[in-house]
C-alpha positions in Angstrom: 30.0 -0.4 10.0 29.3 -2.4 12.8 25.4 -3.1 13.0 24.2 -3.8 16.7 21.3 -6.4 15.5 23.6 -8.3 13.2 23.3 -11.5 15.4 19.9 -11.3 16.7 16.7 -12.3 14.9 14.5 -9.1 13.7 10.7 -9.1 14.5 8.2 -9.8 11.4 7.3 -7.1 9.0 5.9 -4.2 10.3 8.0 -2.8 13.5 11.3 -3.3 12.1 10.4 -2.5 8.5 8.6 1.1 9.3 5.5 0.1 8.1 2.8 0.9 10.8 -0.1 -1.4 11.3 -3.8 0.0 10.6 -5.2 -2.6 13.0 -3.3 -0.8 15.8 -4.5 3.0 14.4 -7.5 4.6 15.8 -9.6 7.1 15.3 -8.3 9.5 18.1 -4.3 8.7 17.7 -2.0 9.2 15.3 1.0 6.5 15.5 4.6 7.3 14.5 7.9 6.1 14.4 11.1 6.3 16.6 14.3 5.3 15.4 15.9 2.9 18.4 19.3 3.8 16.9 19.2 7.7 17.4 15.3 8.4 19.1 14.2 10.9 15.9 10.7 10.9 15.6 9.1 10.6 12.1 6.3 9.8 10.5 5.3 6.9 7.9 9.1 6.3 7.1 10.9 3.1 6.1 14.3 4.4 7.1 15.5 7.0 9.5 15.8 10.1 7.7 19.1 11.0 10.1 20.8 7.2 10.9 19.5 5.9 8.3 18.4 3.2 10.6 16.0 0.6 10.0 14.8 -0.2 13.3 11.6 2.0 14.1 9.3 1.4 17.0 6.1 2.4 16.6 4.5 4.9 19.2 1.2 6.8 20.2 1.0 10.9 19.9 -0.2 12.8 22.3 -1.9 14.6 19.1 -1.0 18.1 20.1 1.1 20.3 17.8 1.9 23.7 16.4 1.2 25.2 12.8 4.5 25.3 10.9 2.8 26.2 7.5 -0.6 27.1 5.6 -1.8 27.2 2.8 -5.1 27.4 1.0 -5.8 25.0 -1.8 -8.5 25.5 -4.3 -8.1 22.8 -6.5 -10.1 19.7 -6.9 -12.3 20.8 -4.2 -15.7 22.2 -4.3 -14.9 24.9 -1.7 -11.3 26.0 -0.7 -9.8 24.2 2.3 -6.0 24.6 3.8 -3.3 22.1 3.8 -0.7 22.8 6.6 2.4 20.9 8.1 1.9 20.4 11.8 4.8 20.1 14.0 3.7 17.4 16.8 5.0 17.9 20.3 6.6 14.7 20.1 9.1 16.3 17.1 7.6 15.3 14.3 6.2 16.5 11.2 2.6 15.9 10.0 0.6 16.8 6.7 -3.1 17.1 7.5 -6.1 19.9 7.7 -7.2 22.3 10.2 -10.8 23.3 10.6 -12.0 26.5 10.6 -11.8 29.2 8.0 -8.4 28.6 5.6 -7.7 32.4 6.1 -8.0 32.2 10.3 -4.9 29.5 10.0 -1.8 31.1 10.7 2.1 30.1 11.4 2.1 29.6 15.1 -1.3 28.2 16.0 -1.5 25.8 18.4 -3.6 22.7 17.2 -4.9 19.5 18.5 -6.0 16.1 16.7 -9.7 16.2 16.4 -9.9 12.5 13.7 -6.7 10.6 13.0 -7.7 10.8 8.9 -9.9 12.6 6.8 -12.4 10.2 5.2 -11.8 11.7 1.9 -8.4 12.2 1.7 -7.1 10.2 4.4 -5.0 12.8 6.1 -5.4 13.6 9.9 -7.5 16.6 10.8 -7.0 19.4 13.5 -8.5 21.7 15.2 -7.5 25.1 16.6 -6.6 25.3 20.8 -6.7 28.7 21.3 -9.1 31.7 19.7 -9.2 31.1 15.8 -9.5 34.9 14.8 -7.0 37.4 15.8 -7.9 41.2 16.4 -6.5 43.9 14.8 -3.3 45.5 16.1 
């Protein structure tokens, strides 16, 4: 199989290996990778899930997304908390927590990044953009 970078030098570990540089991560941003071959966006991967390419460049997310799935967890925590899958505007999915009442978070809710890392679990924390309470219809 032909690989376009066989004769070129590879950059130092980090950008080519898909490993994110922790020094580049800030409190208000999520860093993700985009495959240079097929353009697929992904979160914390070593290889592209579509083409298996290893040339991934790091990009900064705008921090806006939509809740794809949310569930309430009662285990290993003093109070109920939610664990959500957030589909970001750039096209990748990230697991995180949405602030607010766990039963008030639904699929399709729009969210914005609040902090890049939860201090306890290390996952991104989001807040609802729209009104969290839905009227009974």
